[in-house]
Structures are given as C-alpha cells and as structure tokens.
N, C-alpha and C positions, 0 to 999 in steps of 0.2 A: 504494499499500500504506500503510495508516494506521500511524502511529508507535505503538510500545508500549515500555514501560519494561522493560529487561532485568534489573533487580534482582530477587533472590529474594523472593517474597511480595508484590511490588508489582503492582497491577492497573491502573495508570494508562495510558490510551490517548489518542491525539490526538483532537481534536474534542470533548473533554469540557469541563473547566474552562477558564475564560478566562485565569486567572492561571497556568496550567501551561505550562511550556516544556520542550523536549526538547533535549538536547545529544548530539552524536555522539561516540563514543569517539575520543580523540585518535589521529591517524594515526601509524604507526610511523616514517615517514620524517621527520616534522616535530617531533613531541614524543614521543620514545621513553620518556623517564623518566616523564613524566606519564601516558602510556598504561600503563606497568607499574604505577604506583601506583593507577590507576583499577581495573585488573583485580584487583589484590590486595585492594582495598577491597570490591569487589562479592562476592568469596568464592564464585564458582561453580567447581565441580570440573571440571577438564579442559575448560574453555571457552575458545574463541578467538573474539573478536568479529570481525564482518565490517562491511561498509559499512552494513548495515541495523540495527546495534546502537545503541540510543539509551538515554539515561538521563534521567529526568525531574528537574525542578528541586526536587522534594520531598526529594531526597537531598543537597542542598547547603546549607551554612550561608548564610543570607541569601537563598536561593532563586535563586541565579545562579552560573554557573561563572566561573572566573577563570584567567588565565594567569600571574598574579602568584604566584611561589613562596612569598611570605610570607603570602599570603591564606589564610584558612581554607577558602575556596571553591576552592582549587587542586585539591583531591581530595575526592570525595564522602565524607561521614562519617556521614550519617544513614540508617540502615537498620533493618529489623525486629529485627536482633540487637543494635542499639545500646541500652545501658541508659539509663534516664531520667536519672540523675545526670550521665552523660556528655553527654547532649543539653543539659541546663541549663548545664553548663560551656561547651559550644560556643557557646551563645547569648551568654553573658557575654563570652567571648573575641572574638566577632564584633563586639559593641558597642565593645569596647576598640580593635579594629582600625579600625573606622570613625572613632572619635575621633582616632586617630593620623593617619589619612588626611586628615581634615578639618583638623587642626592643621597638617599638612605643606602643604596647599593654602593655608591662611591665611598662613603664613610666607612661602611663595613669592610670594604676591600682594603682601605688604608689601614685599618686596625689589624686585619688578618694577614697583611703583607709581612709584618714583622714576625708574627707567629709562624708563618710558612717558612721564613728564612731560618728560624730556629729549629724547625722540625725537618729541614733538609728538602722541602718542597719548593717548587718554583712558584712565582707569583701568578703566572698564566694558569697553571693547574689549579691553584687556589681560587682564582677568579672564576674558572669554569665550574668548579664545584659550588662556589657561592651562588652563581647565577642559577644553577640547576636547583639548588635548595630554595632559592628565592621564588622561582617559577612554581615549584611544588607547593610552596607555602600559599601562594596566591590561589592555586587550584583547590587547596584544602580549606577547611573552615577556620584556620588560624588567622590571626591578625598580624599583618606585616609590621605594624607599628608597636606591637605589644612586647617586644624584646626589651626587658628591663635591665639585664645584666651585661648588655653590650656597651662597650666604650668606644669613643671616637677620638681620633687624633687629627688636629688641625695644624695649620701653618702659622698659628699665632706665636709670637715671641714675647719676651718679658716686657718689652716696651708697649706692646699692644695691651697687655694685661694692666699695666700701670695707667695707660690712657683711659681704659674702661673704669678703673677705680676712681680716677679723677672726675670722670663724667658722673658717676654715681654720687660722689661727694658734692659736686656742684648742684646736682638735682636735689639732694637733701637740703642744702643751704637755701636753694630757691624756694623749696616748699616751706621751710621754717620762716623765711622772710615773708612769704605770702600769709602764713598764719598770723604773724605779728602785725602785718598791715590790716588784716581783717579785724583783729582785736582792737586796733587803735582807730578804726574807722567808725562811720555812722551806724554800721550794722553789727557792731560788736555785741557780745553777750552782756557785758556790763552796762551798755546803753539801754538795754531793755529792762533791767532789774528794777529801776526806780521810775519807770515811765510806762504806766499802764495804757495811756492813750496811744503810745507808739506800738505797743503790743496789739492793741485792738485794731489799729489801722493796717498793720502788715500781716497779721495772722488771723484776725477775726475772733480770737480768744479775749476774754474780758480782762484778765490779769496775768502778770508774769507767773504767779503761782500755778495757774491753770496750764500755761505753756510749759513750765518746768515739770508738772505732773505728766503731761502728754509725752514730753521728751524722755523721762525716766521709764515710762511704760514701753515706748517703742524701742528704746536701746536695749531692752531685754532680748530682742531678736536681731538687732544690728550691732555689730562690733566694729570698733575703730581699727584701721589698718594704716601702717606707716606710708603706704603708697597712695592713700586717698588725697585728693587735691584740697579737700575742705574738711574741717572738723565736723563732728557729728551734729553739733548744734547748728552750724551754718548750713549743713545739708537739710536738716529739718526746716530751718527758716526758709530756705530756697523753695522747698516743696509747698509750704504753707503760703508763701507769697504768690506762687503760681496759682494755687487754688483760690486764694482770696482776691487777688488783683488781676488774675488772668494775664500776667506779664508774658510777653513772647520769650522764647528760649534764648534768643540772641541778647535781649535786654538783660536777662538774668546772668548771662555769660559775662557781659560787661560789668555788671554790678559786683559780681563775685570773682572777677578776674580769672575765669576758667574758659575752656573751650565749650562751644555749643553742644557737642556730643557728650561732654561730661555732664551737662545739665540734664540731658535726656536720660542718661544712665542713672543718675541720682534720683530723678523723679520716678522712673519705673521701679527702681529697687524699693524705695520708701513707700510708694503707693500700694504695693503688694503687701508689705508688712502692716501698713495702716488698715488695710481691709481685714486682714486676719485678726489683728489685735483689737480693733475697735468695733467690729461688727456686733459682738455681744452687747454693746452699749445701747443698741437700738432695740427696745423692748416695748411690748404693748402694756400700758398701765391698767391697773384694776379700776372697775367702775367707782368704787368708793373713794379711791384716791383722786379721781377726776372731780367728783362732786365736792370734796372737801377743799380742793385748791382752785376751783373755778372762780373766775372773777364775778363780781356781783352783776355788772352789766351784761356779761355774756350769759349768766344764769337766767336773767330775765327774758332774753330773746330766745335762747336755745338751751333750755334746761336739760334735755336728754342728749345733747350732742356729745359724741365721743371722739370724733375725728373730722378734720377738714382735709379733703383729698383733692389731688390734682395730678395731672400728668405733665411732665416736662421732657424735652428732647435735647440731645447732645449731638452735635455735628460729628460725622465720621467720614473716613475716606470712602471714595466710590469703589465698591467691590468689583473685582474682575469677573466673578461668577454672575451670570445673568439673573438667576433666581434670587440670590442674595441682594443684588442690586435693586430688583423690583420690590423685595420685601422691606428694604430699608429706606426706600424713597418716600419722603413726606411731601404731600402736595401743599400742606400748610406752610412748611418752611422752604419748599422748592429746593430741597437738598436731601442727601442721604443722611439719615439720623438714626440714633438709638433712643428708644423711648422708655421711660420709667414711670411707675405709679408711686407717688409719695403721699404719706399721710402725716399730719401733725396733730397733736392734741390741742384742746382749747387753750392750754397754757403756752403753746408755741414750741413744744418739744417734738422732734421727729420721732414718731412711734412706729413707722413702717416704711419700707422701701422695697419695691419688687425687683425681680430679675429684669434684665434688659430685653426689650422687644424691638422688632423692626419698626421704623418710623411710619410704615403704612398701617400698622395695627390701630384699631379704633380704641378710644378710651373705654367704651363699654366692654369690649372683648377683654381688655386687660383687667378690668375690675372683676369680671366674672370668672376668669380663668387663672388669676393669681391666687395666692393663699390669703389675700386680704380679708375675704368674707368669713374665713374661719375664725377670725378674732372677734367677730361681732356676736352680740346676744340679742334676743327679741326686744323690740321697742327701742332699739338704738337709733340715733339720728346722725346722719352724715351731712356735712355741708360741702357743696361743690361750687367754687367760685365760677360765675358765668362770664367773667371778663377779667383779664389780668390787670386792667387799669382801674377797676372798681375796688372799693374797700372790701376787706375780707368778710365783713358782715353782710354784704350784698351777695347772696348766693342762693343756690337751689338746695332745699332741704329735703332729704329723703328719710322717711321713717320706715324702718324694717320691722315688719310684724312677724 
C-alpha cells in the first residue's frame, strides 16, 4: 500500500518526489507525549491514527523529524492553516537551533581533543565518533543539551577574564548608584512615609501604613535579587503607578531610569503575585453586616440593596484567530475588549468580580452565567446604574424573589 500524507489538504504520496520522506505517527507505548502533540498539530476532528498513518517531511521544520524535545522538528508545525509570518519565524528559529547544535559539537570536540591525545587516538577519529554519538542522540529520546558533566575549553586568556571582572564590577557600581539616586529623588521611600497625600495620588492607597502592609504581604512571594534594576519597593511603586495613573511604559522607564522592557517584566511579575495574594480579599459580606454599616440616606432609598453591579471593558490586542476576534469585538467600544462583571457593596467595597468574557458578551448573559447569582438570597435588591454619567443612586433596581 503506497504511503500518503494524513495532513488536511496535503496530497503528497510515496513514489513521487525524491526528497520527500514519510514519518509514522509516534507509538502510544513509546512516545505518548509526542504522539499527543502530533495529533493536536494535525487538527483532524475525531481522528485516531493507526499503523498506516504517515506524515510527510513537508510539515517539519528542516524537512526531518526529531526526537529531541528542544528541536523545532519534534512536532510538525507547517500546514495549510499555518500563516506565512509564522513559517518565516520557524525558519529563523531553525537556523538558530542548528547554530547552537554546531556550536555544541565544536565545544565538545575541543574538550575531547585533549582526551584523545592522551589516549593515543587521533582527533579525526574522535570527531567521527563524537558526530556519530551526536546523531544517535538526536534520533533517540535524549536531550542534546542535557549533558551536565561536560566541560568546554575556550580561547579566553587571563586578560579577557580580568576584563569581564571589571565589567561586572562597573555594572555593580552603576546599579548601586542608581539605587542611591532613587532614594534621594522625589520617588524615594522616605518621601512617602510622612506624606499620605502623595501616597494617595501615586498608589490610590489612603496611607503609607496601608502601602507598607501591601508591600510586606507581596514580598512574601517576591524576593530581592542583586541583578534587579530596582529595589522591591520601587518595583511595587512602579506597578501601582501604572494601575493608578495609567502611565505609559516609556514614561515609567524615564521616571525610574530603566529600560522599557524592564518595566514590562516588572509589571507582569508583580501583577501575577498580586492576583494570587490579594484575590482572597474580595469576599461577599453577610446581610447583617451590610445592614449595620449602611448609611442612613442609602437605607432610606434602598433598604434591601446588597450590591451595585456593572460591567466594564478593558482594551486588548486584536487576536489573530478569527473566532476569538469576533468574540472579543465590542460594538460599544469599537475595539477588541475583555469584559468583566463587578459588584460593590453599598459601603463602596468591591465584593465580587467575574472572570473575563469577550467584549461581544451581553451584560445579561454575564450576570446569568457567572457565579454572581449564587451569592444572593431571596428578596435581595440589586442596583444597576443606567448611565455612567449619572449619580450612583440613579439606577435600575431589581428585587429577586
């Protein structure tokens, strides 16, 4: 039976092109993870490969399959649904991978050259044996980069080492000078200690005590490192300033004397920790607590109100996937957005926030399909503002029976 490619839209068959090769789908017993990734990449609905399922070399970067998990040829990536920019990036990544492999082979040969001379073997024989072992390792399940006990010999001399030590020392001095400049500037930690108005403006927190409490809570999960460009306090200050003032990354880079990419890395690292550590602080209050602490004016108008709810949208990048692009497009904002349902208590405390939905989702659908309704009891009243420009008390009231 002639071999034929099982990819969707591919008409390659055996006996045609001389440079075409066919690879069998990895066996479940030997390579279960690689088999799963191959099936996911092929994208055939309700398809289970058998022993006669083959994939041609046109779908692999470099035209060959590999068992090396770090290789781009470990999983087929070139199909009819693959976009051209992705294909060009795969080609560049494959060239970089080959350069790393060649460099690894050269370093290993340099190391084994001295060993070969001691054992009475020639360098060419040793190189031939090394190349054979290298090719066998790529065909097996081992990792070509996982050799931990190998050493490499370079052409560096003592002067080069001294120059590198001088560069490290200069970098350390520059980092210390930057820390001192930040501590002596307008955004130093000492300038916030006795100025609650400044804390409120830059961070949104009421007092320095609240800022210090948040700082000590988050630093339980984030540790300082000597290679960090900013101290932990200034990293937190940078994140809070972006959340509070919506400062552009380049503006924050100028303020803190760092690169724009450093600002992005700091924000991403801290925002994940803030989500994990501060999510439990959003809790639904008890009915009795609401009644005891509700203001008099609010109690007159809405005595049974337990929450004021609304939906807000956050702009996001335009997805490349057409389905995700349609689901996130908001006609209200004329942009791709992520939508959230938020609820605050009559006292103004955030008591609920939903998971993100596409901007196309209606407010009604979000309220019905989120876990928000599970928090309500019979005869509870919800207030939904009918316009963002109106006062919070001008709203639609819903009584749940």
